[in-house]
C-alpha positions as CSV (number, residue, x, y, z in Angstrom):
1,M,52.4,-113.6,-286.5
2,P,56.2,-113.6,-287.0
3,T,57.4,-115.4,-290.1
4,S,60.9,-116.2,-291.3
5,T,62.0,-117.7,-294.6
6,A,65.1,-119.6,-295.7
7,T,66.0,-120.7,-299.2
8,V,68.2,-123.7,-299.0
9,P,70.2,-124.7,-302.1
10,T,69.9,-128.4,-302.8
11,E,69.1,-130.6,-305.8
12,R,67.1,-132.9,-303.5
13,A,64.5,-130.4,-302.4
14,S,61.4,-132.5,-303.3
15,R,62.9,-135.6,-301.6
16,Y,63.6,-133.7,-298.3
17,L,60.2,-132.0,-298.4
18,Q,58.4,-135.3,-298.8
19,Q,60.6,-137.1,-296.1
20,L,60.0,-134.4,-293.6
21,C,56.2,-134.3,-294.3
22,K,55.9,-138.1,-294.1
23,H,57.9,-138.1,-290.8
24,W,55.5,-135.6,-289.1
25,S,52.3,-136.9,-290.8
26,H,52.1,-139.6,-288.1
27,K,51.6,-137.0,-285.4
28,F,50.2,-133.9,-287.2
29,A,47.7,-133.0,-289.9
30,V,50.3,-132.6,-292.6
31,T,49.4,-131.9,-296.2
32,F,51.9,-132.3,-299.0
33,D,52.8,-133.3,-302.6
34,E,56.1,-133.4,-304.4
35,S,56.5,-129.6,-304.5
36,H,54.6,-128.1,-301.5
37,G,54.0,-129.1,-297.9
38,E,52.4,-127.6,-294.9
39,I,53.2,-128.9,-291.4
40,P,51.2,-127.5,-288.4
41,L,53.4,-128.0,-285.3
42,P,52.8,-127.1,-281.7
43,L,55.4,-124.3,-282.1
44,G,53.9,-122.9,-285.3
45,T,53.6,-123.8,-289.0
46,A,56.2,-124.8,-291.5
47,V,55.5,-124.4,-295.2
48,L,58.0,-125.9,-297.7
49,D,58.2,-125.4,-301.4
50,A,60.6,-127.5,-303.5
51,G,62.2,-126.1,-306.7
52,A,64.7,-127.6,-309.0
53,D,67.7,-126.4,-307.1
54,A,66.4,-125.1,-303.7
55,L,64.0,-125.8,-300.9
56,T,62.2,-122.8,-299.5
57,V,61.1,-123.1,-295.9
58,A,58.8,-120.6,-294.2
59,C,58.2,-120.8,-290.5
60,T,55.4,-118.9,-288.8
61,A,55.0,-118.8,-285.0
62,P,52.1,-117.4,-283.0
63,E,52.5,-114.0,-281.4
64,G,54.6,-114.5,-278.3
65,G,55.8,-117.9,-279.6
66,D,59.3,-119.1,-280.1
67,L,60.1,-118.6,-283.8
68,A,63.8,-119.3,-283.3
69,R,63.0,-122.7,-281.7
70,L,60.6,-123.5,-284.6
71,Q,63.4,-122.7,-287.1
72,Q,65.9,-124.9,-285.2
73,V,63.5,-127.8,-285.0
74,V,62.7,-127.7,-288.7
75,A,66.4,-127.2,-289.7
76,D,67.6,-130.1,-287.4
77,H,65.1,-132.5,-288.9
78,L,65.9,-131.5,-292.5
79,D,69.6,-132.0,-291.7
80,R,68.9,-135.5,-290.5
81,F,67.3,-136.4,-293.9
82,A,70.1,-134.5,-295.8
83,F,73.0,-136.2,-293.9
84,R,75.0,-136.4,-297.2
85,E,74.7,-132.6,-297.5
86,A,74.4,-131.6,-293.9
87,P,74.5,-129.2,-292.4
88,L,72.3,-127.4,-294.9
89,P,72.8,-123.6,-295.1
90,F,69.8,-122.0,-293.5
91,D,69.9,-118.2,-293.8
92,W,66.6,-117.2,-292.1
93,K,65.1,-113.8,-293.0
94,L,62.2,-112.2,-291.2
95,A,59.3,-111.6,-293.6
């Protein structure tokens, strides 16, 4: 399954991780705490890890899925929560 990762510099990594996970927990079986979250979406899975100065986001799409679309959906939602810092710099790298 194709996976891409982006490390996004921000001092609010934990806040954004929790906001995104809470947002999607109403529709999907999300698991999270203040430093790690996993979000199973119809397009694939997003895994978030919060550090002191960065949020690491890993997106995994099923074979034949649309990884680019999954990346965009996750980035767009994070940008909404990070409106004071938006747009956040996502530099996706295939793993």
